[in-house]
N, C-alpha and C positions, 0 to 999 in steps of 0.2 A: 872268594869277592861277593860281594852284595852288590844286586842290582837296588836302583830308588826311582822310581817311578815320577817324570817328571809332575809336578803343579801345573797346578790347566793358570793358562794366564789368569790376570787377572782383569776382565776387563769393566771398564768406565766406563758409565752410566752418564745420561745426554741432560744436562743441565734443566729441561721439558719435563726427563723421566724425573727429578732429584725435586723440583718442585711439586710435580704433579702426588708424590708419594708425601712430601711436606704434607701439603691441604692437609692428605688424608691422618696420619699419622699426628702431627700436632695440634690437631682440633680434637682429636680421642685421646690423647695423653693431658689435655685443656682439660679435659672432662672430668676424668682421673683426679687428675687434681684437686677441682674444686669438690670430685664429689667425697675424695677422701678429705678435705680441708674440716669439709661439711660431718666427716664421722669420730671425726676425732675434737671426745669434749674440749680440750685445754684451748682451740680456736675458737674457741663461743668470745672467744673478748674479745677477738679486733674486728669483727662483726664482718661486712658486704668488701670491705678492704683487703682484710685480710682473706675472704671469696677468691677477690681476685687476682690479690697476687699470687696463689697456690693456685691457680688457672694457669699466667702467666706463664707462671715456674714451671709448671706443666707443659707448656703450651714448648716451650721453650729446648729444654729435656724431650720431646719427640722426636726432636731432629736424630738423634740417635738411630730407635726407631726407622725413622725414612730412611736413614744414609743405605741401611744394614736390605731395605726393601728395594729400595732400587739393586740396589749390589745382584742379589739375588733376579730379579724380573730381566734386570739386565745381562746377570750370566744366560735365564731359560732364554733368551731372544740369542743370543747369543747359537747354542747349539746349534738352532735350527738353521 
C-alpha cells in the first residue's frame, strides 16, 4: 500500500493583493515589451505606435506573473 501526502490546500489571494501584484508586474512587463520592441530591428517600421502596442501587450501579459506572485505571497502569509 502506498501512502500519498496530501497536497497543500490552494490559498486564494485577496483582490487587493492581486491588484498590488498586477501594479508591479504589469508595469514591469510593459517596460520589458517596449524594450524588446526597441531591440528588434524589424519593429523599426512601426515607429512609436509599435512601441506603444508592444508595451500594451507586455502589460496585458503581466497578469500571469502577477497571479503567480499573489498566490506565492498569500501562501506564505497563510503559513504564519
